[in-house]
C-alpha positions in Angstrom: 0.0 0.0 0.0 2.9 2.3 0.6 3.7 2.0 -3.1 0.2 1.6 -4.7 -1.6 4.4 -3.0 1.0 7.1 -3.7 1.3 5.8 -7.2 -2.4 6.0 -7.9 -3.2 9.2 -6.0 -0.1 11.0 -7.2 -0.9 10.1 -10.8 -4.5 11.4 -10.5 -3.3 14.6 -8.9 -0.7 15.1 -11.6 -3.3 14.5 -14.2 -5.2 17.7 -13.3 -4.7 19.9 -16.4 -4.4 23.3 -14.7 -3.3 25.1 -17.9 -6.4 24.0 -19.7 -8.8 24.6 -16.8 -7.4 28.1 -16.1 -7.5 29.3 -19.7 -11.0 28.0 -20.3 -12.1 29.7 -17.0 -10.6 32.9 -18.3 -12.6 32.7 -21.5 -9.6 32.0 -23.7 -10.9 28.7 -25.1 -8.9 25.5 -25.4 -5.2 26.1 -24.8 -4.5 23.0 -27.0 -5.6 25.1 -30.0 -2.9 27.7 -29.3 0.8 27.6 -30.3 2.3 24.2 -29.6 -0.9 22.7 -28.3 0.7 22.1 -25.0 -1.1 22.5 -21.6 1.9 23.9 -19.8 2.8 27.4 -18.7 5.0 28.2 -21.7 2.1 27.7 -24.1 -0.3 29.5 -21.7 2.1 32.5 -22.0 1.4 32.5 -25.8 -2.1 33.8 -25.0 -0.5 37.0 -23.8 -1.7 36.5 -20.2 1.4 36.4 -18.0 -0.7 36.1 -14.9 -2.3 32.9 -16.2 1.0 31.5 -17.2 2.5 32.2 -13.8 -0.5 30.6 -12.1 -0.2 27.6 -14.3 3.5 27.3 -13.5 2.9 27.4 -9.8 0.0 25.0 -9.9 1.8 22.5 -12.1 4.8 22.7 -9.8 2.5 22.5 -6.8 1.1 19.2 -8.0 4.4 17.5 -7.5 5.1 19.2 -4.2 1.7 18.3 -2.8 2.0 14.7 -3.9 5.3 14.4 -2.2 4.2 16.3 0.9 1.1 14.2 1.3 3.2 11.0 1.0 5.5 12.2 3.7 2.6 12.9 6.0 1.0 9.5 5.3 4.3 7.5 5.7 4.3 6.5 2.0 7.2 6.6 -0.4 7.4 10.3 -1.4 9.5 9.7 -4.5 6.9 7.3 -5.8 4.1 9.9 -5.3 6.2 12.7 -6.9 7.2 10.6 -9.9 3.6 9.5 -10.3 2.4 13.1 -10.3 4.9 13.9 -12.9 3.7 11.0 -15.0 0.2 12.2 -14.6 1.1 15.6 -15.9 2.8 14.3 -18.9 0.2 11.7 -19.7 -3.1 12.7 -18.1 -5.9 10.2 -18.2 -8.5 13.0 -18.6 -6.9 14.3 -21.9 -6.3 11.0 -23.7 -2.8 10.8 -22.2 -1.7 14.0 -24.0 -0.3 16.4 -21.4 2.6 18.8 -20.8 6.4 18.4 -20.9 6.7 18.3 -17.1 9.4 20.8 -16.3 7.4 22.7 -13.6 6.1 19.5 -12.0 9.7 18.1 -12.1 11.0 21.1 -10.2 8.1 21.1 -7.7 8.7 17.5 -7.0 12.4 18.0 -6.5 11.9 20.9 -4.1 9.5 18.8 -2.0 11.7 15.7 -2.0 15.0 17.3 -1.2 15.1 21.1 -1.5 18.9 21.3 -2.2 18.4 19.2 -5.3 15.5 21.4 -6.3 17.6 24.5 -5.8 20.4 23.0 -7.8 18.0 22.2 -10.7 16.5 25.7 -10.6 19.8 27.5 -10.6 21.1 25.2 -13.4 18.1 26.1 -15.5 18.5 29.8 -14.9 22.3 29.7 -15.6 22.0 27.8 -18.9 19.0 30.0 -19.9 21.0 33.1 -19.1 24.1 32.0 -21.1 22.6 30.1 -24.0 19.1 31.6 -24.2 17.4 28.2 -24.9 14.5 27.3 -22.5 14.4 23.7 -23.7 18.1 23.2 -23.4 18.1 24.6 -19.9 15.4 22.1 -18.9 17.3 19.2 -20.5 20.6 20.1 -18.8 19.0 20.6 -15.4 17.1 17.4 -15.6 20.1 15.4 -16.8 22.3 16.6 -14.0 19.8 16.1 -11.1 19.9 12.3 -10.7 23.6 12.3 -10.3 23.4 15.2 -7.8 20.8 13.3 -5.8 22.9 10.2 -5.8 26.0 12.1 -4.6 23.9 13.6 -1.9 23.1 10.1 -0.5 19.6 9.9 -1.9 19.7 6.9 -4.2 15.9 6.3 -4.3 15.2 9.9 -5.0 17.9 9.7 -7.7 16.1 6.8 -9.4 12.8 8.8 -9.3 14.6 11.8 -10.8 16.2 9.5 -13.5 12.7 8.3 -14.4 11.5 11.9 -14.7 14.6 12.9 -16.7 14.0 10.2 -19.3 10.4 11.3 -19.7 11.5 15.0 -20.0 13.9 14.0 -22.8 11.1 12.0 -24.5 8.7 14.9 -24.2 11.3 17.3 -25.6 12.2 15.2 -28.7 11.0 17.8 -31.1 13.0 20.5 -29.2 16.1 18.3 -29.3 15.7 17.9 -33.1 15.5 21.6 -33.5 18.4 22.2 -31.2 20.5 19.8 -33.3 19.4 21.5 -36.6 19.9 25.0 -35.2 16.2 25.8 -35.6 15.2 26.0 -31.9 14.0 29.6 -31.1 15.9 31.4 -28.3 14.2 32.9 -25.3 12.5 36.1 -26.3 12.7 35.4 -30.0 9.7 35.3 -32.2 8.2 31.8 -32.6 6.1 30.3 -35.3 2.7 29.4 -34.1 3.4 25.7 -34.3 6.7 25.8 -32.5 6.9 24.0 -29.2 9.3 25.0 -26.4 10.0 23.7 -22.9 
């Protein structure tokens, strides 16, 4: 039960599509018809509503944090709950398993699991974004480094959960990786084509 309950409840919590709910409530229609078609904060920002994008970012991150916090309180495996919430965000049952790319939920989960690792991932994202100006690359670098950091911090089970999330982040960013390799990925602040997807 310490595995099954956090797995199921974490997944269901992570499956809540806050970006879609918020934009519909604001009268902006279905966010999946905008830009990349993604339900995450980056695509919500394409509506021109920074407030809604920030709210989506916080709520998507909060899903992972709440799942982990709840598991801690119940004596369950927090890394299972956090990874399940991340999985739910990426593949929500309510939307035909077509969700977001998971970066905000990844960070929220990390901060709740072991805040130094969450801080490391956040600072890494900011540093790479500042230097290279690619949001997707920043997410990929931060995600790739985090499992190793957790392992060196003496958190092997958390590291395994982070590795699982990292693999999914790379899968969800496959189109971004292709554009990075071809030199076609838009930089932060650059004009994007309506169909371009970012982190």
